[in-house]
N, C-alpha and C positions, 0 to 999 in steps of 0.2 A: 451847726449853727446850723440858722434857716434862708436860703438868699433869697433876695430879692425876684419878681417871680416877672416874666419876661413872657412877649407874646408865645405864642405855641406856635413850633416845628408848621407842623401841617393848616396856621392861620385859624382853626374853632377857634369854642366863646374862652374852651377850658384847658385851664396848663395842666398839666399833668406833673405829680408831682411825687418824685423819687427822696425814697429811702436811702444813704446813701452810707455803712459800716464796712472803716475800714483804722485797724491801727497806726497806722504806721503815716503822721500826720501833713506832710509832702504831699505823698499819695491824692489822701483827704480830697487838702484843698485844692492839687490840681486834678481832680475826679470833677471837681466839685466847680470851676469854672467853667469848665470843658461842659456842661451839661448845663452851664443856665446863661452861656453865650447859646446854647444851641434851644432855647427858651421854656428848658424843662423849670421848676420850682424843686430845688432840691436841699436837704435836711439827710448831717450828718452824724454820728456816730461812733464814736473812739472804738465802743466795746457792744460785743453781741446783749452785754444788759441791760446800756442802755440805748440798745434793737428796740431790745422788746416791752422796755416800760416807753419808749415813743410810740411805738406800734398800738399797743390797749388807749393810746390819747386819741388815735386820730388811724384814717385809716392812706397806706400807698399803693401809687398803681401800680409800680415798683421797688424792688428789692434790691440794690446791685451790694453782694458778701464778700468779703477777704474771703478766700476760702481755707488758709494761712490761719484765719481771726485765734 
């Protein structure tokens, strides 16, 4: 899932893009929504394997990982 970007929280021209990796769907959706509301572009992944595939295709500014994944 990729959420549409909103205005960056610091008012700069570029939106920071975050990859959120979380196996629990509810947690993943809530975290993505909160980050989008704060102005970040968010891509989510269900598994670490999915996240690694996504990271090979593009660079992210931040990776948020479920440590018990």
